[in-house]
N, CA, C and O atoms as a CHARMM CRD file, in Angstrom:
* protein
*
  268
    1    1 MET  N    -26.93300  -1.23300  11.64100 PROA 1      0.00000
    2    1 MET  CA   -26.70700  -2.44500  12.06800 PROA 1      0.00000
    3    1 MET  C    -27.68800  -3.49700  11.77000 PROA 1      0.00000
    4    1 MET  O    -28.82000  -3.22000  11.37500 PROA 1      0.00000
    5    2 LYS  N    -27.26000  -4.74500  11.95700 PROA 2      0.00000
    6    2 LYS  CA   -27.86000  -5.69200  11.09800 PROA 2      0.00000
    7    2 LYS  C    -28.53300  -6.69300  12.16900 PROA 2      0.00000
    8    2 LYS  O    -28.14700  -6.54900  13.32900 PROA 2      0.00000
    9    3 LYS  N    -29.53100  -7.72900  11.90400 PROA 3      0.00000
   10    3 LYS  CA   -29.85900  -8.78800  12.76400 PROA 3      0.00000
   11    3 LYS  C    -29.68700  -9.74700  12.23600 PROA 3      0.00000
   12    3 LYS  O    -29.83600  -9.68700  11.01500 PROA 3      0.00000
   13    4 TYR  N    -29.33600 -10.96800  12.76900 PROA 4      0.00000
   14    4 TYR  CA   -29.33800 -12.22100  12.24400 PROA 4      0.00000
   15    4 TYR  C    -30.16300 -13.48200  12.94200 PROA 4      0.00000
   16    4 TYR  O    -30.32800 -13.38900  14.15800 PROA 4      0.00000
   17    5 ILE  N    -30.60600 -14.46000  12.38200 PROA 5      0.00000
   18    5 ILE  CA   -31.00300 -15.38800  12.98100 PROA 5      0.00000
   19    5 ILE  C    -30.27700 -16.95800  12.56400 PROA 5      0.00000
   20    5 ILE  O    -30.23300 -17.26200  11.37200 PROA 5      0.00000
   21    6 PHE  N    -29.77500 -17.82100  13.51000 PROA 6      0.00000
   22    6 PHE  CA   -29.23400 -18.74000  13.39000 PROA 6      0.00000
   23    6 PHE  C    -30.05900 -20.00100  13.54000 PROA 6      0.00000
   24    6 PHE  O    -30.82900 -20.02200  14.50000 PROA 6      0.00000
   25    7 ILE  N    -30.02400 -20.91100  12.84900 PROA 7      0.00000
   26    7 ILE  CA   -30.84900 -22.29000  12.97300 PROA 7      0.00000
   27    7 ILE  C    -29.89800 -23.40300  12.72500 PROA 7      0.00000
   28    7 ILE  O    -28.85700 -23.12800  12.12700 PROA 7      0.00000
   29    8 THR  N    -30.11500 -24.59700  13.09700 PROA 8      0.00000
   30    8 THR  CA   -29.66000 -25.73500  13.13500 PROA 8      0.00000
   31    8 THR  C    -30.23900 -27.12000  12.56800 PROA 8      0.00000
   32    8 THR  O    -31.18100 -27.49000  13.26700 PROA 8      0.00000
   33    9 PRO  N    -29.99600 -27.87500  11.65400 PROA 9      0.00000
   34    9 PRO  CA   -30.63000 -28.99700  11.51800 PROA 9      0.00000
   35    9 PRO  C    -30.53500 -30.41600  12.80000 PROA 9      0.00000
   36    9 PRO  O    -31.12600 -31.48600  12.94400 PROA 9      0.00000
   37   10 GLU  N    -29.62800 -29.79600  13.41800 PROA 10     0.00000
   38   10 GLU  CA   -28.96900 -30.96000  14.84500 PROA 10     0.00000
   39   10 GLU  C    -30.27400 -30.78000  15.62300 PROA 10     0.00000
   40   10 GLU  O    -31.09300 -29.86200  15.57000 PROA 10     0.00000
   41   11 GLY  N    -30.25200 -31.94700  16.39100 PROA 11     0.00000
   42   11 GLY  CA   -31.18200 -32.22800  17.32300 PROA 11     0.00000
   43   11 GLY  C    -32.54600 -32.59400  17.10000 PROA 11     0.00000
   44   11 GLY  O    -32.99000 -32.25400  16.00300 PROA 11     0.00000
   45   12 THR  N    -33.35500 -33.23200  17.90200 PROA 12     0.00000
   46   12 THR  CA   -34.54500 -33.42200  17.95000 PROA 12     0.00000
   47   12 THR  C    -35.55200 -32.63400  18.84800 PROA 12     0.00000
   48   12 THR  O    -35.07000 -31.87600  19.68900 PROA 12     0.00000
   49   13 THR  N    -36.84300 -32.74400  18.74700 PROA 13     0.00000
   50   13 THR  CA   -37.74000 -31.97900  19.58600 PROA 13     0.00000
   51   13 THR  C    -38.92800 -33.16600  19.64500 PROA 13     0.00000
   52   13 THR  O    -39.30700 -33.91000  18.74000 PROA 13     0.00000
   53   14 GLU  N    -39.38700 -33.06900  21.07200 PROA 14     0.00000
   54   14 GLU  CA   -40.45800 -34.09800  21.04200 PROA 14     0.00000
   55   14 GLU  C    -41.72600 -33.46800  20.62900 PROA 14     0.00000
   56   14 GLU  O    -41.82600 -32.24100  20.61200 PROA 14     0.00000
   57   15 ALA  N    -42.69600 -34.24300  20.29400 PROA 15     0.00000
   58   15 ALA  CA   -43.98900 -33.87300  19.83300 PROA 15     0.00000
   59   15 ALA  C    -44.76800 -33.33400  21.26600 PROA 15     0.00000
   60   15 ALA  O    -44.38000 -33.66400  22.38600 PROA 15     0.00000
   61   16 PRO  N    -45.93500 -32.44500  21.00600 PROA 16     0.00000
   62   16 PRO  CA   -47.14200 -32.09000  22.48600 PROA 16     0.00000
   63   16 PRO  C    -47.27500 -33.20500  22.90100 PROA 16     0.00000
   64   16 PRO  O    -47.11300 -33.12400  24.11800 PROA 16     0.00000
   65   17 ASN  N    -47.55700 -34.62000  22.51700 PROA 17     0.00000
   66   17 ASN  CA   -48.12100 -35.60700  22.95500 PROA 17     0.00000
   67   17 ASN  C    -47.05400 -36.39600  23.92300 PROA 17     0.00000
   68   17 ASN  O    -47.45100 -37.06700  24.87600 PROA 17     0.00000
   69   18 ASP  N    -45.56700 -36.24600  23.57300 PROA 18     0.00000
   70   18 ASP  CA   -44.68400 -36.95300  24.01600 PROA 18     0.00000
   71   18 ASP  C    -44.42500 -38.26800  23.48400 PROA 18     0.00000
   72   18 ASP  O    -43.66100 -39.08800  23.99300 PROA 18     0.00000
   73   19 LEU  N    -45.16200 -38.44000  22.33600 PROA 19     0.00000
   74   19 LEU  CA   -44.94400 -39.92500  21.83700 PROA 19     0.00000
   75   19 LEU  C    -43.99400 -39.92800  20.57800 PROA 19     0.00000
   76   19 LEU  O    -43.60600 -40.98300  20.07600 PROA 19     0.00000
   77   20 TYR  N    -43.68800 -38.84400  20.16100 PROA 20     0.00000
   78   20 TYR  CA   -43.00500 -38.94400  18.92100 PROA 20     0.00000
   79   20 TYR  C    -41.77800 -38.07300  19.12400 PROA 20     0.00000
   80   20 TYR  O    -41.88700 -37.08400  19.84900 PROA 20     0.00000
   81   21 GLU  N    -40.51800 -38.38300  18.49300 PROA 21     0.00000
   82   21 GLU  CA   -39.54100 -37.57200  18.34900 PROA 21     0.00000
   83   21 GLU  C    -39.46800 -37.01100  16.89200 PROA 21     0.00000
   84   21 GLU  O    -39.68200 -37.55900  15.81000 PROA 21     0.00000
   85   22 VAL  N    -39.08600 -35.71500  17.22600 PROA 22     0.00000
   86   22 VAL  CA   -39.55600 -35.15100  15.46300 PROA 22     0.00000
   87   22 VAL  C    -38.13700 -34.23000  15.01500 PROA 22     0.00000
   88   22 VAL  O    -37.70500 -33.23600  15.59800 PROA 22     0.00000
   89   23 ASN  N    -37.64900 -34.81400  13.95400 PROA 23     0.00000
   90   23 ASN  CA   -36.47600 -34.05200  13.46900 PROA 23     0.00000
   91   23 ASN  C    -37.04600 -32.91200  12.54900 PROA 23     0.00000
   92   23 ASN  O    -37.93100 -33.02100  11.70000 PROA 23     0.00000
   93   24 ASN  N    -36.27700 -31.70300  12.94100 PROA 24     0.00000
   94   24 ASN  CA   -36.86000 -30.57100  12.35900 PROA 24     0.00000
   95   24 ASN  C    -35.55900 -29.32600  12.68700 PROA 24     0.00000
   96   24 ASN  O    -34.47000 -29.59200  13.19400 PROA 24     0.00000
   97   25 MET  N    -35.93500 -28.20600  12.32800 PROA 25     0.00000
   98   25 MET  CA   -35.00800 -27.06800  12.12500 PROA 25     0.00000
   99   25 MET  C    -35.21300 -26.45500  13.79700 PROA 25     0.00000
  100   25 MET  O    -36.29200 -26.16000  14.31200 PROA 25     0.00000
  101   26 GLN  N    -33.95800 -26.37600  14.39000 PROA 26     0.00000
  102   26 GLN  CA   -34.40600 -25.37700  15.83200 PROA 26     0.00000
  103   26 GLN  C    -33.42200 -24.06800  15.56500 PROA 26     0.00000
  104   26 GLN  O    -32.30800 -24.05200  15.04000 PROA 26     0.00000
  105   27 VAL  N    -34.13900 -23.07400  16.05500 PROA 27     0.00000
  106   27 VAL  CA   -33.55800 -22.03000  16.56500 PROA 27     0.00000
  107   27 VAL  C    -32.68700 -21.75800  17.49900 PROA 27     0.00000
  108   27 VAL  O    -33.09200 -21.62900  18.65400 PROA 27     0.00000
  109   28 ILE  N    -31.19700 -21.60400  17.16600 PROA 28     0.00000
  110   28 ILE  CA   -30.51100 -21.45100  18.30500 PROA 28     0.00000
  111   28 ILE  C    -30.18300 -20.19800  18.64500 PROA 28     0.00000
  112   28 ILE  O    -29.56400 -20.13600  19.70700 PROA 28     0.00000
  113   29 GLY  N    -30.42300 -18.99600  18.01000 PROA 29     0.00000
  114   29 GLY  CA   -30.60100 -17.68500  18.51100 PROA 29     0.00000
  115   29 GLY  C    -30.45400 -16.53300  17.44900 PROA 29     0.00000
  116   29 GLY  O    -29.93400 -16.73300  16.35100 PROA 29     0.00000
  117   30 ILE  N    -30.87400 -15.49300  17.79100 PROA 30     0.00000
  118   30 ILE  CA   -31.07600 -14.17400  17.16400 PROA 30     0.00000
  119   30 ILE  C    -30.03400 -13.25200  17.58400 PROA 30     0.00000
  120   30 ILE  O    -29.75200 -13.07500  18.76800 PROA 30     0.00000
  121   31 VAL  N    -29.38300 -12.58100  16.47400 PROA 31     0.00000
  122   31 VAL  CA   -28.36600 -11.51400  17.42700 PROA 31     0.00000
  123   31 VAL  C    -28.61900 -10.29500  16.33000 PROA 31     0.00000
  124   31 VAL  O    -28.82400 -10.29300  15.11600 PROA 31     0.00000
  125   32 GLU  N    -28.51100  -9.31000  17.29100 PROA 32     0.00000
  126   32 GLU  CA   -28.82800  -7.95300  16.66700 PROA 32     0.00000
  127   32 GLU  C    -27.84500  -6.81000  17.09400 PROA 32     0.00000
  128   32 GLU  O    -27.31400  -6.82500  18.20500 PROA 32     0.00000
  129   33 ASP  N    -27.63800  -5.89000  16.24200 PROA 33     0.00000
  130   33 ASP  CA   -26.74300  -5.03100  16.50500 PROA 33     0.00000
  131   33 ASP  C    -25.17900  -5.23900  16.14600 PROA 33     0.00000
  132   33 ASP  O    -24.21400  -4.88000  16.82100 PROA 33     0.00000
  133   34 VAL  N    -25.18500  -5.95800  14.82300 PROA 34     0.00000
  134   34 VAL  CA   -23.85700  -6.45300  14.34500 PROA 34     0.00000
  135   34 VAL  C    -23.59900  -5.97600  13.08900 PROA 34     0.00000
  136   34 VAL  O    -24.61900  -5.53400  12.56000 PROA 34     0.00000
  137   35 THR  N    -22.45500  -5.88800  12.30600 PROA 35     0.00000
  138   35 THR  CA   -22.16600  -5.35200  10.90400 PROA 35     0.00000
  139   35 THR  C    -22.24600  -6.25700   9.83500 PROA 35     0.00000
  140   35 THR  O    -22.36400  -5.95400   8.64800 PROA 35     0.00000
  141   36 ASN  N    -22.15400  -7.74500  10.46800 PROA 36     0.00000
  142   36 ASN  CA   -22.06900  -9.08900   9.12200 PROA 36     0.00000
  143   36 ASN  C    -22.09000 -10.30400  10.11400 PROA 36     0.00000
  144   36 ASN  O    -22.22400 -10.26000  11.33700 PROA 36     0.00000
  145   37 GLU  N    -21.94200 -11.30400   9.37800 PROA 37     0.00000
  146   37 GLU  CA   -22.41800 -12.78200   9.97800 PROA 37     0.00000
  147   37 GLU  C    -21.36400 -13.18100  10.85600 PROA 37     0.00000
  148   37 GLU  O    -21.55700 -13.67500  11.96700 PROA 37     0.00000
  149   38 ASP  N    -20.17400 -12.94800  10.30900 PROA 38     0.00000
  150   38 ASP  CA   -19.04000 -13.09700  11.56100 PROA 38     0.00000
  151   38 ASP  C    -18.92800 -12.84200  12.83500 PROA 38     0.00000
  152   38 ASP  O    -18.66400 -13.63100  13.74300 PROA 38     0.00000
  153   39 GLU  N    -19.19500 -11.38900  12.89500 PROA 39     0.00000
  154   39 GLU  CA   -19.50600 -10.74200  14.12900 PROA 39     0.00000
  155   39 GLU  C    -20.61100 -11.46500  14.57200 PROA 39     0.00000
  156   39 GLU  O    -20.52200 -12.04900  15.65200 PROA 39     0.00000
  157   40 ALA  N    -21.53500 -11.51800  13.98600 PROA 40     0.00000
  158   40 ALA  CA   -23.11000 -12.18400  14.65700 PROA 40     0.00000
  159   40 ALA  C    -22.65800 -13.52100  15.40900 PROA 40     0.00000
  160   40 ALA  O    -23.07700 -13.82500  16.52600 PROA 40     0.00000
  161   41 LEU  N    -21.75400 -14.28300  14.66400 PROA 41     0.00000
  162   41 LEU  CA   -21.73300 -15.45600  15.16400 PROA 41     0.00000
  163   41 LEU  C    -20.71700 -15.50600  16.35500 PROA 41     0.00000
  164   41 LEU  O    -20.74700 -16.26600  17.32300 PROA 41     0.00000
  165   42 LYS  N    -20.03400 -14.76500  16.13400 PROA 42     0.00000
  166   42 LYS  CA   -19.19900 -14.71600  17.42300 PROA 42     0.00000
  167   42 LYS  C    -19.87900 -14.24000  18.80300 PROA 42     0.00000
  168   42 LYS  O    -19.75200 -14.80000  19.89200 PROA 42     0.00000
  169   43 LYS  N    -20.79200 -12.83700  18.45700 PROA 43     0.00000
  170   43 LYS  CA   -21.57300 -12.54300  19.62400 PROA 43     0.00000
  171   43 LYS  C    -22.36500 -13.53500  20.08900 PROA 43     0.00000
  172   43 LYS  O    -22.54800 -13.54200  21.30700 PROA 43     0.00000
  173   44 LEU  N    -23.00900 -14.57900  19.27900 PROA 44     0.00000
  174   44 LEU  CA   -23.96600 -15.54000  19.71900 PROA 44     0.00000
  175   44 LEU  C    -23.32300 -16.71800  20.45600 PROA 44     0.00000
  176   44 LEU  O    -23.90100 -17.49100  21.22000 PROA 44     0.00000
  177   45 LEU  N    -21.88900 -16.73200  20.06300 PROA 45     0.00000
  178   45 LEU  CA   -21.22500 -17.85700  21.05400 PROA 45     0.00000
  179   45 LEU  C    -20.82200 -17.23000  22.45300 PROA 45     0.00000
  180   45 LEU  O    -20.87500 -17.85900  23.51000 PROA 45     0.00000
  181   46 ILE  N    -20.37100 -15.77800  22.31700 PROA 46     0.00000
  182   46 ILE  CA   -19.77600 -15.41400  23.64100 PROA 46     0.00000
  183   46 ILE  C    -21.07700 -15.19500  24.53000 PROA 46     0.00000
  184   46 ILE  O    -21.07000 -15.22300  25.76000 PROA 46     0.00000
  185   47 GLU  N    -22.30100 -14.95300  23.65700 PROA 47     0.00000
  186   47 GLU  CA   -23.24500 -14.60600  24.62700 PROA 47     0.00000
  187   47 GLU  C    -24.01300 -16.04900  25.18200 PROA 47     0.00000
  188   47 GLU  O    -24.62700 -16.03400  26.24800 PROA 47     0.00000
  189   48 ASN  N    -23.94100 -16.92600  24.59100 PROA 48     0.00000
  190   48 ASN  CA   -24.43500 -18.24700  25.05800 PROA 48     0.00000
  191   48 ASN  C    -23.72600 -19.48900  24.78900 PROA 48     0.00000
  192   48 ASN  O    -23.73900 -20.19900  23.78400 PROA 48     0.00000
  193   49 ASN  N    -22.95700 -19.63200  26.15700 PROA 49     0.00000
  194   49 ASN  CA   -22.05300 -20.46100  26.34500 PROA 49     0.00000
  195   49 ASN  C    -22.98600 -21.82800  26.21100 PROA 49     0.00000
  196   49 ASN  O    -22.35100 -22.76300  25.72200 PROA 49     0.00000
  197   50 TRP  N    -23.88600 -22.02700  26.43000 PROA 50     0.00000
  198   50 TRP  CA   -24.71000 -23.42800  26.14400 PROA 50     0.00000
  199   50 TRP  C    -24.14600 -24.24300  24.92300 PROA 50     0.00000
  200   50 TRP  O    -23.80300 -25.42500  24.96100 PROA 50     0.00000
  201   51 ILE  N    -24.11500 -23.51400  23.97800 PROA 51     0.00000
  202   51 ILE  CA   -24.08800 -23.95700  22.65000 PROA 51     0.00000
  203   51 ILE  C    -22.80900 -24.89300  22.40900 PROA 51     0.00000
  204   51 ILE  O    -22.78200 -25.92500  21.74000 PROA 51     0.00000
  205   52 ILE  N    -21.78400 -24.30900  23.09100 PROA 52     0.00000
  206   52 ILE  CA   -20.84600 -25.24000  22.80800 PROA 52     0.00000
  207   52 ILE  C    -20.81900 -26.47400  24.04400 PROA 52     0.00000
  208   52 ILE  O    -20.24600 -27.54500  23.84200 PROA 52     0.00000
  209   53 ASP  N    -21.33100 -26.24200  24.98900 PROA 53     0.00000
  210   53 ASP  CA   -21.75800 -27.18300  26.19800 PROA 53     0.00000
  211   53 ASP  C    -22.09900 -28.20200  25.47000 PROA 53     0.00000
  212   53 ASP  O    -21.36800 -29.17500  25.28300 PROA 53     0.00000
  213   54 ALA  N    -23.45400 -28.03100  24.91400 PROA 54     0.00000
  214   54 ALA  CA   -24.09300 -28.90500  24.38700 PROA 54     0.00000
  215   54 ALA  C    -23.85300 -29.54600  23.13700 PROA 54     0.00000
  216   54 ALA  O    -24.65500 -30.30900  22.60000 PROA 54     0.00000
  217   55 GLU  N    -22.59300 -29.18400  22.62200 PROA 55     0.00000
  218   55 GLU  CA   -21.62200 -29.64000  21.47200 PROA 55     0.00000
  219   55 GLU  C    -22.47300 -29.37700  20.12500 PROA 55     0.00000
  220   55 GLU  O    -22.23800 -30.25600  19.29600 PROA 55     0.00000
  221   56 PHE  N    -23.07200 -28.74900  19.83800 PROA 56     0.00000
  222   56 PHE  CA   -23.52900 -28.20300  18.27600 PROA 56     0.00000
  223   56 PHE  C    -22.41400 -27.90600  17.61300 PROA 56     0.00000
  224   56 PHE  O    -21.42800 -27.33200  18.07400 PROA 56     0.00000
  225   57 ASN  N    -22.61200 -28.39400  16.26700 PROA 57     0.00000
  226   57 ASN  CA   -21.45600 -28.56800  15.53300 PROA 57     0.00000
  227   57 ASN  C    -21.91200 -26.99300  14.74300 PROA 57     0.00000
  228   57 ASN  O    -22.94500 -26.89700  14.08100 PROA 57     0.00000
  229   58 ILE  N    -20.94900 -25.83300  14.95400 PROA 58     0.00000
  230   58 ILE  CA   -21.38900 -24.84200  14.20400 PROA 58     0.00000
  231   58 ILE  C    -21.37800 -24.44800  13.01700 PROA 58     0.00000
  232   58 ILE  O    -21.98700 -23.48500  12.55000 PROA 58     0.00000
  233   59 ALA  N    -20.42900 -25.44600  12.29500 PROA 59     0.00000
  234   59 ALA  CA   -20.42000 -25.42100  10.62300 PROA 59     0.00000
  235   59 ALA  C    -21.60200 -25.70900  10.12200 PROA 59     0.00000
  236   59 ALA  O    -21.85600 -25.47600   8.94000 PROA 59     0.00000
  237   60 GLU  N    -22.52600 -26.28500  11.00200 PROA 60     0.00000
  238   60 GLU  CA   -23.89700 -27.13900  10.60100 PROA 60     0.00000
  239   60 GLU  C    -24.98700 -25.86400  10.40800 PROA 60     0.00000
  240   60 GLU  O    -26.03700 -25.88200   9.76600 PROA 60     0.00000
  241   61 PHE  N    -24.35800 -24.68300  11.22100 PROA 61     0.00000
  242   61 PHE  CA   -25.77600 -23.28100  11.41600 PROA 61     0.00000
  243   61 PHE  C    -25.78800 -22.90300   9.95700 PROA 61     0.00000
  244   61 PHE  O    -25.05800 -23.08500   8.98300 PROA 61     0.00000
  245   62 ILE  N    -27.08300 -22.21800  10.25700 PROA 62     0.00000
  246   62 ILE  CA   -27.52400 -21.60900   9.06200 PROA 62     0.00000
  247   62 ILE  C    -27.78000 -20.44000   9.19100 PROA 62     0.00000
  248   62 ILE  O    -28.65700 -20.40900  10.05400 PROA 62     0.00000
  249   63 VAL  N    -27.54600 -19.36900   8.85000 PROA 63     0.00000
  250   63 VAL  CA   -27.76500 -18.20400   9.25400 PROA 63     0.00000
  251   63 VAL  C    -28.22800 -17.41700   8.19200 PROA 63     0.00000
  252   63 VAL  O    -27.67400 -17.40600   7.09200 PROA 63     0.00000
  253   64 TYR  N    -29.44100 -16.61100   8.53600 PROA 64     0.00000
  254   64 TYR  CA   -30.09900 -15.60200   7.68700 PROA 64     0.00000
  255   64 TYR  C    -30.07200 -14.23100   8.38700 PROA 64     0.00000
  256   64 TYR  O    -29.98800 -14.11400   9.61000 PROA 64     0.00000
  257   65 GLU  N    -30.15600 -13.07800   7.42200 PROA 65     0.00000
  258   65 GLU  CA   -30.25100 -11.75800   7.63700 PROA 65     0.00000
  259   65 GLU  C    -31.67500 -11.57900   7.96900 PROA 65     0.00000
  260   65 GLU  O    -32.52300 -12.00400   7.18400 PROA 65     0.00000
  261   66 ILE  N    -32.06800 -10.89800   9.23000 PROA 66     0.00000
  262   66 ILE  CA   -33.38600 -10.65500   9.19900 PROA 66     0.00000
  263   66 ILE  C    -33.46500  -8.98900   8.99300 PROA 66     0.00000
  264   66 ILE  O    -32.84100  -8.09100   9.55800 PROA 66     0.00000
  265   67 LEU  N    -34.65100  -8.94800   7.78900 PROA 67     0.00000
  266   67 LEU  CA   -34.75800  -7.63100   7.56000 PROA 67     0.00000
  267   67 LEU  C    -35.65100  -6.66300   8.35100 PROA 67     0.00000
  268   67 LEU  O    -35.67600  -5.46800   8.05900 PROA 67     0.00000
């Protein structure tokens, strides 16, 4: 079975001093015990309803297999 990490360029993060909004990549989630990327994405979305609620564009997701 495989493990995947999903990241997105969407959204921003606040700097620790709260003075700046930082554009960066954000980790959306890590999925384990799947056979391929498609299965990983389905599992990610089923287990994390907030992704759709937050209106992330899943077409923007970048996925890497974690070895």
